[in-house]
C-alpha positions as CSV (number, residue, x, y, z in Angstrom):
1,X,22.5,-35.1,-2.1
2,X,21.1,-31.6,-1.7
3,X,18.8,-30.8,1.2
4,X,16.0,-28.2,0.8
5,X,16.4,-25.5,3.4
6,X,13.0,-24.0,3.9
7,X,14.4,-21.1,6.0
8,X,16.7,-20.0,3.3
9,X,13.9,-20.3,0.8
10,X,11.7,-18.1,2.9
11,X,14.5,-15.5,3.3
12,X,14.8,-15.4,-0.5
13,X,11.1,-14.8,-1.0
14,X,11.1,-12.0,1.6
15,X,14.1,-10.4,-0.1
16,X,12.3,-10.5,-3.5
17,X,9.1,-9.0,-2.0
18,X,11.0,-6.2,-0.3
19,X,12.9,-5.4,-3.5
20,X,9.6,-5.2,-5.5
21,X,8.0,-2.9,-2.9
22,X,11.1,-0.7,-2.9
23,X,11.0,-0.6,-6.7
24,X,7.3,0.3,-6.7
25,X,7.9,3.1,-4.2
26,X,10.9,4.4,-6.1
27,X,8.9,4.4,-9.4
28,X,6.0,6.3,-7.7
29,X,8.4,8.9,-6.3
30,X,10.2,9.4,-9.7
31,X,6.9,9.9,-11.6
32,X,4.4,11.7,-9.4
33,X,1.8,11.6,-12.2
34,X,2.1,8.2,-13.8
35,X,0.1,7.4,-16.9
36,X,-1.8,4.7,-15.1
37,X,-3.1,6.6,-12.0
38,X,-4.7,3.6,-10.5
39,X,-1.3,2.0,-9.7
40,X,0.1,5.1,-8.0
41,X,0.9,4.8,-4.3
42,X,-0.3,7.6,-2.1
43,X,1.0,8.6,1.3
44,X,-1.5,8.9,4.1
45,X,-1.6,12.7,3.7
46,X,-2.2,12.4,0.0
47,X,-5.0,9.9,0.5
48,X,-6.7,12.1,3.1
49,X,-6.5,15.0,0.7
50,X,-7.8,12.9,-2.2
51,X,-10.8,11.8,-0.1
52,X,-11.2,15.3,1.5
53,X,-11.1,13.9,5.1
54,X,-8.8,14.4,8.1
55,X,-5.9,12.2,8.9
56,X,-7.9,11.1,12.0
57,X,-10.8,10.0,9.9
58,X,-8.5,8.2,7.5
59,X,-6.9,6.4,10.5
60,X,-10.3,5.3,11.8
61,X,-11.2,4.0,8.3
62,X,-8.0,2.0,8.3
63,X,-9.0,0.4,11.6
64,X,-12.3,-0.5,10.0
65,X,-10.7,-2.3,7.0
66,X,-9.6,0.4,4.5
67,X,-6.8,-1.3,2.5
68,X,-3.3,0.1,3.0
69,X,0.3,-1.0,2.7
70,X,2.9,-0.7,5.4
71,X,6.6,-0.4,4.6
72,X,8.5,-0.1,7.9
73,X,6.7,2.7,9.7
74,X,5.3,4.3,6.5
75,X,1.8,3.8,5.3
76,X,0.8,3.9,1.6
77,X,-2.4,3.4,-0.3
78,X,-3.3,2.2,-3.8
79,X,-5.9,4.7,-4.9
80,X,-7.9,2.1,-6.9
81,X,-8.0,-0.3,-4.0
82,X,-9.3,2.4,-1.6
83,X,-12.0,3.5,-4.1
84,X,-13.1,-0.1,-4.8
85,X,-13.2,-0.8,-1.1
86,X,-15.3,2.3,-0.4
87,X,-17.6,1.5,-3.3
88,X,-18.2,-2.1,-2.3
89,X,-18.0,-1.9,1.5
90,X,-19.6,0.6,3.8
91,X,-17.3,1.7,6.6
92,X,-18.8,2.1,10.1
93,X,-19.6,5.7,11.1
């Protein structure tokens, strides 16, 4: 009789998610100008430059709900998600 180990299952899921995130980041680094620009991950500095705002302003917008991804201590943005968020939601000034 085999017993389902939920902790081991959760570990497997976390490993797969980490692997997918690392692969996406590696793909973004290898091809800085992918054909489908909406899927490109941007660093905090790149996103600030794209939006023509300071890093301080971008950080404030993140606190107000601007979507971002965190991998360890690094922050990344999906350009299309940020643009959609800014189009559909107004950030507090």
